[in-house]
C-alpha positions as CSV (number, residue, x, y, z in Angstrom):
1,M,41.3,-92.3,-78.7
2,S,40.1,-95.5,-77.4
3,V,41.1,-98.7,-79.1
4,I,37.6,-99.3,-80.9
5,D,38.1,-96.2,-82.7
6,F,42.2,-96.9,-83.6
7,F,40.1,-100.5,-85.3
8,N,37.2,-98.3,-86.9
9,R,39.7,-96.0,-88.6
10,G,42.2,-98.6,-89.8
11,G,38.9,-100.4,-91.6
12,P,38.0,-104.1,-91.6
13,V,41.4,-105.6,-92.4
14,M,41.9,-104.5,-88.7
15,Y,39.4,-106.9,-87.1
16,I,40.8,-109.8,-89.8
17,L,43.9,-108.8,-87.8
18,L,42.5,-108.9,-84.5
19,C,40.9,-112.5,-85.4
20,L,44.4,-113.6,-86.6
21,S,46.4,-112.3,-83.3
22,I,43.8,-114.2,-81.1
23,Y,44.4,-117.6,-83.1
24,G,48.3,-117.1,-83.0
25,V,47.8,-116.3,-78.8
26,A,45.4,-119.5,-78.7
27,V,48.2,-121.8,-80.7
28,I,50.6,-120.8,-78.7
29,L,49.5,-121.1,-75.2
30,F,48.2,-124.6,-76.7
31,K,51.8,-125.7,-77.8
32,I,52.6,-125.2,-74.2
33,Y,50.5,-126.7,-72.7
34,Q,50.9,-129.5,-75.3
35,F,54.8,-129.9,-74.6
36,W,54.3,-129.1,-70.8
37,N,51.8,-132.3,-70.7
38,A,54.2,-134.6,-72.8
39,G,57.0,-133.4,-70.5
40,V,59.3,-131.8,-73.0
41,F,60.5,-129.4,-70.4
42,A,61.6,-131.8,-68.3
43,M,63.1,-134.9,-70.7
44,D,67.1,-134.0,-69.2
45,T,66.1,-135.4,-66.0
46,Y,65.2,-139.0,-66.9
47,I,67.0,-139.5,-70.2
48,D,70.4,-140.1,-68.3
49,K,69.5,-141.9,-65.2
50,A,67.2,-144.6,-68.2
51,V,70.3,-144.7,-70.4
52,H,72.8,-145.2,-67.6
53,E,70.1,-148.4,-66.4
54,I,69.9,-149.7,-70.1
55,R,74.1,-149.6,-70.5
56,A,74.4,-151.6,-67.3
57,G,71.9,-154.0,-68.5
58,D,69.5,-153.3,-65.6
59,I,66.5,-153.6,-68.4
60,V,63.7,-154.0,-65.3
61,S,64.8,-150.6,-63.9
62,A,64.6,-148.9,-67.1
63,S,61.8,-150.2,-67.9
64,R,60.5,-148.9,-64.6
65,T,61.7,-145.8,-64.6
66,L,60.4,-144.9,-68.1
67,S,56.8,-146.1,-67.2
68,T,56.4,-142.9,-64.8
69,V,57.0,-140.5,-67.4
70,K,54.7,-139.3,-70.1
71,G,56.2,-137.9,-73.3
72,P,57.6,-138.9,-77.2
73,I,61.0,-139.5,-75.6
74,A,60.1,-141.7,-73.1
75,R,57.8,-144.1,-75.3
76,I,60.5,-143.8,-77.9
77,M,62.4,-145.6,-75.6
78,R,60.1,-147.8,-74.4
79,V,59.5,-149.3,-77.6
80,A,63.2,-149.7,-78.9
81,L,63.6,-151.8,-75.4
82,D,60.8,-153.7,-76.2
83,C,61.8,-154.2,-79.7
84,V,65.4,-154.9,-78.5
85,A,63.8,-157.6,-76.0
86,N,62.2,-159.5,-79.0
87,R,64.3,-161.8,-80.6
88,E,61.6,-163.2,-83.1
89,I,61.5,-159.8,-85.4
90,S,64.2,-158.8,-87.9
91,Q,65.9,-155.5,-87.3
92,R,64.7,-153.8,-90.2
93,S,61.2,-154.4,-88.4
94,K,62.6,-153.3,-85.1
95,E,64.0,-149.8,-87.2
96,A,60.5,-149.7,-88.5
97,E,58.3,-149.6,-86.2
98,I,61.2,-147.1,-84.2
99,A,60.6,-145.1,-87.0
100,R,56.8,-145.7,-87.2
101,V,56.3,-143.9,-83.5
102,G,58.7,-141.4,-83.5
103,A,56.9,-140.1,-86.9
104,A,53.3,-140.3,-85.4
105,D,54.8,-138.1,-82.1
106,I,56.2,-135.3,-84.0
107,R,53.3,-135.1,-86.3
108,Y,51.3,-134.2,-82.9
109,L,53.7,-132.2,-81.7
110,E,53.4,-130.4,-85.1
111,S,50.2,-130.2,-84.8
112,H,48.6,-126.3,-85.2
113,L,51.9,-125.3,-85.9
114,R,50.9,-124.4,-89.5
115,G,48.6,-121.6,-88.2
116,L,51.9,-119.6,-86.5
117,E,53.3,-119.8,-90.1
118,M,50.2,-118.8,-91.9
119,I,49.6,-115.7,-89.3
120,A,53.2,-115.0,-90.0
121,N,53.0,-114.7,-93.5
122,I,50.1,-113.3,-94.2
123,G,49.9,-110.8,-91.4
124,P,52.1,-108.2,-92.9
125,L,50.0,-108.4,-96.5
126,L,47.1,-107.8,-94.9
127,G,48.5,-104.7,-93.2
128,L,49.6,-103.9,-96.8
129,L,46.4,-104.3,-97.9
130,G,44.3,-102.4,-95.5
131,T,47.3,-99.5,-95.8
132,V,46.8,-99.3,-99.8
133,I,42.8,-99.3,-99.2
134,G,43.4,-96.5,-96.8
135,M,45.6,-94.5,-99.2
136,V,42.7,-95.2,-101.6
137,R,40.2,-93.2,-99.9
138,A,42.6,-90.8,-99.0
139,F,43.4,-89.7,-102.5
140,A,39.1,-90.0,-103.1
141,K,39.0,-87.6,-100.5
142,L,41.5,-85.2,-101.8
143,E,39.8,-85.2,-105.5
144,A,36.2,-85.2,-103.7
145,A,37.6,-81.4,-102.1
146,G,39.0,-79.9,-105.4
147,A,40.4,-76.9,-105.2
148,R,39.7,-76.3,-101.6
149,V,42.6,-79.0,-100.4
150,D,43.2,-79.3,-96.8
151,P,46.7,-81.1,-95.8
152,S,45.3,-82.3,-92.7
153,L,42.3,-84.1,-94.3
154,F,45.1,-86.1,-96.4
155,A,47.3,-86.1,-93.7
156,G,44.8,-88.1,-91.3
157,G,43.8,-90.5,-94.2
158,I,47.0,-91.4,-94.9
159,W,48.0,-92.1,-90.7
160,E,44.6,-94.1,-90.7
161,A,46.0,-95.7,-93.8
162,F,49.2,-97.0,-92.4
163,L,47.3,-98.2,-89.1
164,C,46.9,-101.4,-90.6
165,T,50.8,-101.7,-91.8
166,V,51.3,-101.1,-88.2
167,A,49.0,-104.2,-87.0
168,G,49.7,-106.6,-89.4
169,L,53.8,-106.3,-88.1
170,V,52.3,-106.3,-84.4
171,V,50.8,-109.7,-85.4
172,A,53.2,-111.4,-87.7
173,I,56.7,-110.5,-85.5
174,P,55.4,-112.5,-82.3
175,A,53.8,-115.1,-84.5
176,I,57.0,-115.8,-86.5
177,G,59.1,-115.7,-83.4
178,A,56.8,-118.1,-81.3
179,Y,57.0,-120.5,-85.0
180,Y,60.7,-120.5,-84.8
181,A,61.3,-121.3,-81.7
182,I,58.7,-124.1,-81.7
183,D,60.3,-125.8,-84.4
184,A,63.9,-125.3,-82.8
185,M,62.3,-127.4,-79.9
186,I,60.5,-130.0,-82.0
187,E,63.6,-130.2,-84.2
188,R,65.6,-130.9,-80.3
189,I,62.9,-133.7,-79.3
190,R,63.5,-135.3,-83.3
191,A,67.2,-135.6,-82.4
192,T,66.8,-137.0,-78.9
193,M,64.7,-139.4,-80.3
194,R,66.8,-140.3,-83.1
195,D,70.2,-140.3,-80.8
196,V,68.8,-142.7,-77.5
197,S,66.6,-145.0,-80.3
198,I,70.2,-145.5,-82.1
199,Q,72.0,-146.2,-78.6
200,I,69.5,-148.8,-77.5
201,L,69.7,-150.5,-80.6
202,A,73.6,-150.7,-80.3
203,L,73.4,-151.8,-77.1
204,E,71.5,-155.3,-78.6
205,D,74.8,-157.2,-78.7
206,E,75.5,-156.6,-75.4
207,F,72.5,-157.6,-74.0
208,K,73.2,-161.2,-75.7
209,R,76.3,-161.2,-73.9
210,N,74.7,-160.3,-70.9
211,E,71.8,-162.8,-70.9
212,K,74.9,-165.5,-72.2
213,E,76.6,-164.4,-69.2
214,I,73.7,-164.9,-66.8
215,K,72.8,-168.0,-68.5
216,R,76.4,-169.3,-68.1
217,K,76.9,-168.3,-64.1
218,E,73.3,-170.4,-63.4
219,A,74.7,-173.2,-65.4
220,V,77.5,-172.6,-63.1
221,K,75.5,-172.7,-60.2
222,R,73.3,-175.2,-60.6
223,E,76.6,-177.6,-61.6
224,I,77.8,-176.4,-58.1
225,E,74.9,-177.5,-56.1
226,M,74.8,-180.6,-57.8
227,R,78.3,-181.2,-56.7
228,E,77.1,-180.4,-53.1
229,M,74.5,-182.6,-53.0
230,E,76.4,-185.5,-54.3
231,E,79.3,-184.8,-52.1
232,R,76.8,-184.3,-48.9
233,V,75.0,-188.0,-49.8
234,R,78.3,-189.4,-50.2
235,N,79.9,-188.5,-46.7
236,V,76.2,-189.9,-45.4
237,A,76.7,-192.9,-47.2
238,S,80.7,-193.1,-45.5
239,T,79.6,-192.5,-42.4
240,S,77.3,-195.0,-42.4
241,R,79.3,-197.7,-43.1
242,S,82.4,-196.2,-40.7
243,T,80.0,-196.5,-38.1
244,P,80.4,-199.7,-35.8
245,Q,76.7,-201.6,-34.7
246,N,76.2,-202.8,-31.7
247,S,73.8,-205.6,-30.6
248,S,70.8,-203.4,-29.9
249,T,71.4,-201.5,-33.2
250,L,71.0,-205.3,-34.8
251,H,67.8,-205.9,-32.6
252,L,66.6,-203.2,-34.1
253,L,67.9,-203.6,-38.0
254,N,66.6,-207.6,-37.7
255,P,64.3,-208.1,-34.6
256,R,65.2,-212.2,-35.5
257,Y,69.1,-211.5,-34.4
258,S,68.9,-212.4,-30.7
259,S,67.2,-215.8,-32.0
260,F,70.6,-217.3,-33.4
């Protein structure tokens, strides 16, 4: 018996389940491509490096590391760095901006996820509907047979009816498994985004201390350079006063010296 015969025996519900299965496979493949393109599978390769550079106060290197990476986590880290670097906005505004960007990225990752949930929920129900319809047909044939009841006719109608139940479960089980796997991955991404943004915001006071320390070192360096310059000027002046001036030197200084 071919696949087409199975679908014909199962009735029109089998073709609906076939369409749902094609849609479910398309959603799963799309989510894999979406996560791969967003760098979700490689997020552990740059988070630790960027966080270490941020903790060390090397904002330039951290920004350079994150600029070469795509994905929601790298984007939220860049937004958090920009918010920390901007001293003119309040803490509440910084948190609101980070939450806005994070929510937009999560909505993007959750796209078409409701489709998998729908398939997981209505797949068994459609299978049950097809089974009930098949049982009705089987009993209708049994009634039409009257006294000439053929057990094989009734048994054949029953197993054809249960084809829909099997098809509904075959469609629903992978869909619900993929739904929970994708939802768990999105939850992990959401937790990681929250964690890195909190770490960066918590380092704002340390960034301020580092900036003050850098300014203090620059001021000390300028002061040392000014002192060295003043010392060189005093040395030149003292050297010029202590050097005896001969007649030729005086002649150079005053051309009329020889006339006196």
